[in-house]
N, C-alpha and C positions, 0 to 999 in steps of 0.2 A: 494188355500191353506187353510187348516183347522187349526184353532187355538185351542190349548188345554187350556180350561178354568182354569185348575189348574195352568198352567204356567202364564196365564194372571193375575190371582189373586195374585200369588207370586210377579209379577212385580208391580202391583198396591199398594199392602201393603208395599213393600220395598220403593216405591216412596214416600208414605205418611210418613213412619217412618224415611227415610234417614239413616237407620242403619240396617245392616243385622241381628244382634243379636236380636234386638227388633222385627223385622219383622218375624224372625223364631219363636220367642216365641208367637207372635200373631197368627201365622198360625199353631202352634203346630207341627213344623218341626225342624229338626236339621239344622244348618247353611249350612252343606254340601248338604242336600236335597234341601234347598232353592236355593242355588247357582246353583245346577244342573238344576233346573226348569228354572231359568232365562237364563242360557246358552243355553238351548234348544230353548227357545223362541227367543233369539237373533239369533240363527242359522236359525230358521224358517223365521224370518224377514230379515235375511242377513244384520243386522246392530247392532252395540253395543247400548245398552239402558242406561247404567250407566258408569260413570267415577269413578273408584275405587281408593282410596288412603288409606294409613294407618289410616287416621284420619276422612275421610268423604266419603259419597256416594252421588254423584250428578248425575242428569239426563243429558244425552247428548241432543243435539238438536232434534235428532230423538226420543229420549225417551220423551221429552216434547211434541212433536207432537202426539205421540202414547197414552199418558196418558189419555186424555179425552175420546178417543175411547175405551180404555181398561175399563174405569169406566162405560161407557155406555153398553159395552158388558156384564159386570158383573151384572149391574142393570137389564138388560133384562133377563139374564139367571136366576137370583134369582126370578124375577117376574114370569117367566115361571114355575119354580118349585113350587112357592106358588100357582099359578093358578091351578095346578094339585092336590092340596090338601096335598102335602107332608108336608107343614108347619103346617097343621091343625092336623096332627096325632102325637101322642107321638113317641119318638125314641124307637126302639126295641133294647134292650141291654141284652146280655147274661151275667149272674152273676155266672155261674157254679153251685152254691148251695145257697139257700136262707139263710142259717145259717152262711155264710162265710163273709170275709172282704168286698167284693164288696157292700153288702147291707149296712154295716156301713159307707162306703165311700159315698154312695148315700145319706144317711141321712145327712152327713156333707155338701155335695154339696147343698142339698135342704135348709139347714139352711142359706146358702149364697144367694140362688136364690129360694124362695118359689114356684115360678111358674114353676119350672123344671118338665117337663112331660116325663116320661119314662115308657115304658112297659117292665117289667122284665121277662126274660126267664132263666130257670135253666136247662141247657143242660147236666149237670153232668160231665163236663170236657171241657177244652178249645179245645181239638181236635175235639169235636163234634160241635163247633161253626165255624170252618174254612169254610166248604162248604156253610153254610147259609150266612156267610159274603161275600163270593165270588159271590154268586148269588143274593145278595140284600135282602134276607129274614131278615137279621139282619143289623142294622146300625152300631153297634159296639159291642165289647165284652171286658170283663175284665178277664184276666187269666194269667197263667204262660206260656210264649211263648216257653220255652225250656222244654225238658224232656218228651214231649208227644209222642215221637217216630215218629213225622211227622214234617219235616222242614217247617218253615213258608213260604208260597208262596210269590213270589216277588210282587204280586198284593196287598198285605196287608202292611199297615204301623202300627207301634206300638211305644208306649212311656211308660216308667216305671212311675207308678202312686203311688205305695205304696210298701215299703219294710217292711213287717209285722213281728214283732218279734213273735217267738213261746215261749210259757210259759209252765211251769210244773204245773200239777194239782195233788194234793195228799191230803190224809186225814190229819186232824190236829194231829192225833196220830202217824203219820208216823215218824220214827226217823229223817228224813231229814227236817221235816216241821218247825223246830225251826230256820232254817237258813234264812238269808235274800236273798241269792243267791244260786242257785244250779249249781255246776260245772258239765259239761257233763261227765267228767271222773268218777264222783261219781256214775254213773249209769252202770258202766261196769260189775258189778256183777249181779244186778237184771234186768237191761235193761229197756226199755220203753214198757209199756203195751198198745197194740192196738189190741183188740180182733177182729179176722176175717180179719184184715188188708185189707180193701176194700178202693176204691176211684179211682179218675181219674189217668191216667198214669203219668201225670206231678207231682202229689202229691206223688205217690209211688216211683217214681225215685228220688225225692227230699229226701224222708226219707232214701232210700237206700244209697245215697251219704252221708247224714249226719251221719248215724250210722256207715258206713264204715270208715269215716274220724276220728271219735272219739272212735272207738272200742266199741260202745254201741250196745248190741243185741236188737232185736225186739221180744217181747213176744206177739205172736198173739193167744195165747191160749184162750179158752172160747168162749162165744157167746154174741153178743150184737145186740139188735134189733133196737136201735137208739142211738142218742147222749145222751139222758137222761139216758138210761139204762147203758151206759158206765160210766157216771158220778156217778150214784147211786152205781155201783159196786166198783168204785174207792173210794167212801166215806165210804161204809159200808162193803165191802168185804175184800179180802186179802189186805195186805199193798202193794199197787202198785203205780207206778208213770205213769201217762199218760200225753199227751200234747195237746195243743190247740193253735189256733191263738189268739194273744192279742186283736184283734178286735171282737172276737166272744162274744155274750151275753151268759153267763153261768147261771146255776140255782143257784140263790143266796141262796135259802133255804137249799141247801146241805152243805153250810159252808165249801166248799173246800178251801184248802190253795193254793194260786196262787203264784208261785215263778218265777222270771226271771232266764234264763240260763246264764252261763258264759263259753265260749263266747255265745252271743245271736244269735241263728239261725234266719235268716231273709228269709221270703218267698216272692219272687218277683212277684208282680201283675202289669201287663201292660194293658193299654188301647189300643185296636186294632180296626182298621177300614180299609175300602177299599181305596187304593191309588187313589187320584183324584176324589173321590166320596163323599166328605164331603158337605152335605147340609148346609144351614145357621144355622139350629137348631143344627146340629152335630158340626159345628165349634164353636158355643157358648158353647156347652158342653165341647169340648176339651179345649177351653180357660179357662173356669171356673175350670175344673179339674187341669189344669196346674198351675193356679194361687193359688188355694187352697192347692195343694200338696206342693208347694214351701213355702207358708206362714205358714202352719201348720207342716212343717217338716216331711211329710209322707215318704220321702225317705232318712231320716237321716242314715248315714253309717259311722261307726268308725271301720276301719279294725283291730284295736288293740283289740277290744272287741266284734266284730260281725263276723258272718260267713255266706258266700254265696257259693253255688256250683261254681266251676271254670267257668262253662258255663254261669253263671249269673253275673259274676263280671263286665262285660261290661255294664250291665243295671244300676249298681250303678254309674258307671262313667258317663253314659248318663244322669242319673237323676241330677247329680251335674252340668253338663254343659248346660242343656237345660231348666231347670225350673228357 
């Protein structure tokens, strides 16, 4: 009989925590996924390992006998991984684009753990990270798991890490610049200016859903060679409104007015990794990301004043229940 180490680890952590919620949080899993792993392990061993009640989780006699062996299995497995040098190399993480929210999030994580070692890859879109994740070229990726036109394979797990507000950028002389908040319906006449309208499929589909929902046209006229060029034209060209993620670092010297939208469009970023393939270093990253996201309110969501595409609403719910 071959034992699945991911199932064994789920058992050992739950045995230590004596609580499914805390164990799921420590393993960066949903409680449903954790319970599924333990049930599969119990099926493989042909014996129950836990006594479950509404108030407590206790080990059965067989669970008590299995626990020291489970710990030894995990110790040996982790030592084998470390012996092959996997612990000596930085984690490889796809961040989509070096200008976007994942880089800001990594800086915040590094503030909590200065020794965090990550090699960053900018694949240009989450869809481009899927195959490298499956074959082990990437340890993890941060991206929007919906809207890319490709369903997420069952071999990958994901967890929402950030619901990033989008903000309006406009010149101080723009008629709307004196407001504190910009309502989306105020842009139905002039639209949102996004020259060339390029980007990953998951970003373009998000924009299309957003603009269709609020009746705001996209003005893709003109040419932009990079983000700085777009911002310069926004500041000194025609009176236009463009948008950016709140986590992006913008050119302060341009003195653009930055306004929040009402309702606030939230762009969902998830952390994604291979199911059952989390190395000790990756597990530390997942735990750090989950804890920091929860403590700093990265996934704050008020349905009265925020908007998410219908396909992403479940991510907001997951963020509330699992962080």
